[in-house]
N, C-alpha and C positions, 0 to 999 in steps of 0.2 A: 504494500500500500504506500502511495506517495504521501509524504508528510507535508502539510502546509508550513511555510517558513515562519508564519506569525504565531504559531502555537508553541507553548512551553515544551521543554524536554519530556519525552515519554507520553505526550498527549497527541491523539490522532482523531481525525474526523471520519466517521464511518456510519453508514446507514442513517443519516440524519441526526447523529448524536456525537458528542465529544466523549472520548474514552481515554482512561489512564491505563498504561501498560506497564506492568512490573514483572521482573524476572523472579520466578519461584522455582528454584532448581534449574532444570533444563526446560521447563515450560514457561509460558508467558500468561500472566493473569490480566484479563481485561476487566476494568471496573468502569461502569457507565457514570459519567459526571452529570451531564444534562443534555437536553435537546439543543441542536445548533440554533434553532429559532429563539431560544432563551437568551442568546447573546454571550459574548466573551466574559462580561462581569460575573454572570452566573457560573460559567465554567471555572473561573478563578476561585470563586467561593467554594465550590465543590472540591476543587483540587487542594485548596488550603485545608479543608476538613479532613481529607485523606492524610495529608502530611502531619496534621496535628495529632493523629492517632499514634504516630511514632515518636521518636526522640525530637525534642525541640532543637532546631538547627539554626546556627548563626551565620550560615553561608549567605552570600548576597542573593543567590537564587531563591532561597527560602524566605529571606527577608522581604524581597520584592513581592513574592506571592502573597505573603501574609498582609503586607501593606495594601495591596490591591483589594484584598477581601475585607479588611477591617476599616480602612480609611477611604479608599477611592470610591467604594460603594455608597458613601454618604454624599457624594458630589453629584452634580448634574450629569445628565446623559452625555452631553457633549464633552464635558471635562473627563468623564470616565474613559471615553474613546481616546482622548489625548493621553491620558495616564497610561493606558495599556500600550499604546504605540511607543511612548518614551521609555516605559519600564522594560519593554522587551529589548530595546537597544542597550539599556544600562545592564540588564541581566546578562546579556551576551558579552559585553565588554568586561564585566567584573565577575565572570563565571568562576574564576579560580581564587577569588577573594572571600575571606570572611569579613563580616561587618567591621570588626575591629582592626582589620589590616588596611583599610582604605585610607590613603594619605593624600595630602594636597598635591604632590607631584603626580600621583596616579589619576586624580581628578583632572588635573591640567592636561595630561596626556589624552584622556578621553575627550575633553572639550576641544582639542585641536581639530577634531573632525568638523567642527562647526564655526571655525574662525571666520569664514567668508559669509556666514549667515548669522548676524548679530542677534536676531530675535530667537532663532533656534538655540544659539549658544546660551542665551540667558534662560530660556525655558528648560533646557537640560541641566544647567547649573542649579536652577531652582529645584528641579526634581531630585537631583542627587542630594542636595542639602536637606530636603524633606525626608528622604530615606535615611540619612544619617541621624536626623533628629529622632526618627522612629526607632533607630537602632539604640540610641541612648535611652529612650523610653523603655525598650525591652531589656535593657541591661547589658547589651552587647558592646557598648562603648562607654567610657567614663563620661560623666556630665561635663558639658562645656568643651568637648573635644571634636566638635564638628569640623571636618577638614575643609569644608567649602567656605567657611567664614572668611578665610584669608584670601580668597580668590575674587577678584573684582569682576563686576558685570561689564558688558560691552555697551557702548553707546549705540542706540538704535535710531536711524533716521526716521522721521515721521512719514507715515504712509500718505501719499498724495494722489492715489488712484481715484479718478472720477469716471463713472460709467455714463457714457452719453446716452441720449434717448435712442439713437440709432443702434448702438451696441446692445441696449436692453432688449430691443425688438429682435435682434439677431440671436441673442442668447435664448429667448423664449422659443424661437423657431428651432434652434438646435436641440432644445430639451424635448420639444413636441415630436420631432421627426427624426427617425434613425438614419443610418447611412444608406439604407435601401429606399429612403424617401417616404416610407410608411409611418403613420402615427404610432408612437410608442404607447403601451398600455398605461404607464404612469405619467406620461407627458402632460396631459391637460391639468391634472391635479397639482403637479410640481410647478407648472406655469402660474397657476392661481396663487401658490405659495410665494413665488417670486414677486408677483404683482402686489400681494398683501404686504410683503416686506418693504417694498418701495412706498406704497401708499400710507403705511402706518409708521415706518421708521423704527420698528421694533426688532429685537434680536431673534435669531433663529429658534432658540430654545423656548422663548415666550410665544412664538407663533405655533410651534409644534404642540405646545400644551394648551393652546387656545380652545375653549369650549363654546358650544352653541349658547350656553346659558349666559355667557359674557356679552352677547350681542343684544343690545336693547334699543329702545326708541331714540335715545340721544346719540348713540354711537356704539363703539366697541370698547369695552373696559379691559385694560391690561394692568397687571401688577407685576412689573419686571422682577424676574428672579434675582437679578444682580443687586437690587436695592432692598430686597425683602428683609434681609438681616440688619439693614442700616436705617434708611429713612422710611422704608415701607410705603413709599409714594405710589399712587395709582395714576394711570394715564387714561383719559377718555378721548379716544380719537373720534371726533364728530363726523357726521355723515357728509359726504360729497357725492355727486352723481356717479362718479367713477367707482367709488367705494361701494355704493349701493348696488351698482351693476355687478360688481365682483361677488358680493354676497348672494345675489340672485343666481349667479352662475354656479356657485358652490352648492346651492340647494338642489341643483339638478342632478348631482352625482348620486349613484345608487345607495351609498352608505351615509347619506346626509342626515339620517335620523340617529346616528350614534353620538356618543358623548363629545368626541373631539372633532374639530372642523376638518383638519387635514389627516385623512385616513387612506390607507391602501385599499385595494379591491377586496381584501378579506375583512375589512372593517377595523383593522388594527391601526393605531396611529403610526405615522412615519417616525423613523429614528433619525438622528442627526447624521449618522453615517450613510443612511439611505439617500437622504436629499443631497449630501455632499457628493456622492457618486453620480447622481443624476446631473448635478450642477457641473461637475467636471466634464462629463460626456457632452453636455450642451455647449460648453466653452470650446471643446475640441472641434465639434461640428461647425460652430460659428467662426472658428479660427480667431478667437479673441484671447490673447495671453494676459498674464499678470493680473488676474481678476479673482477676487474671493467673494463668497456669499455675503460676508460682512460689509463689503463695499456698497451694498444696496442701502444699508443704514446711512452710510456717509453721503450717498447720492440724495437720499430723502432729506436729511438735515441740511444739506447744501442748497437744495432747491427751495426748501421752506425759508431758509435764511435769505435767499435772494429775493423771494417773492413777498415775504411777510416780516422779515427781520430776525435778528438773533434771538430775541425773547421767545418768539413762536417756536423756533428750532429748539431752544432750551427746554420748553415745555414738552414738545414731542419726544425728546430724548430722555426726559425725566432726570435731567441733570441738576445738581445742587447749585453749581456755578456756571457762568457763561464760559469760563476758561475750559471746562470739560467739553462743552459743545464745540468750542473753537477747534478742538483736536480733530473733530469729524468734518468740519466745514472745509471744502476744497476750493482753492482759488482758481476758478475756471478762466478768469481773465487777469491780465497783468494790472497791478495797482497803478493808477495814473497820478502823475504829479508834475507840476510845472518846474521848469528849470530855475535855478537860483536867481538868474538875471536874464 
């Protein structure tokens, strides 16, 4: 059986499920972890449960697995997907290390792989730091010995990508139609999601958790997950003809009577990884590079700023300060100024 590269050691996908394979003498024992449709987080939880039955291990491989089960599962779906991706790379790089053996030079050597990618560099640095914090918590390292603390972050240039109206139309066409020119099964719903992201300026996770009960007479009520633990602010996106038309279109889908607005054909809500895959395919077909789903939020806030002012954009973005909003606003045109004389 061919093993998928993104699976942990001794874990295989077979017959719609994830299995852990252990050597028992000359035989191999297959233990079912979970169904593939349950996702990678569920697989890691089951894998950690199996490992907990044996001796507690301070290897980096075991530490990462335990952290994914105990800590990562408390985070949002999007963050969990990022956690798994980063942790797999860290687990492979530090496969021969115990948690107490990780030193600053070892971390620096690992981070060299991302020197040309400042954002990725900082993200992996942060993840290794969190794993080392967890190692201290588990007693695998002395308190205050985190090897990442002495390693500086890299400066990251601000993202300036602005999706034009023409590009947005091309992306939607790329999502709706495959290479064969035929409409894809998930295309129409994903296109509605893209349109909703632009019209409301909300983040992907908040759109994916959007419920029909949040749609009222005054508009659509959002409680951004990113501010839930801080300000707890809610955002009411009031109706416009284009937004009303989008909602009417969404009501025509077969599963429009379920809890969540954006659902697959089987009635289950879309996952972040699912829409990310569809987004990337749409970009490839439209031949539009250097574009991310989150750039839709920047486009929305930029267009609102241009049409209604920074205060309106700040309200849409649920930002506490206008400085936060300014990070999203893209300068589509050069600033004009007169010469000194």
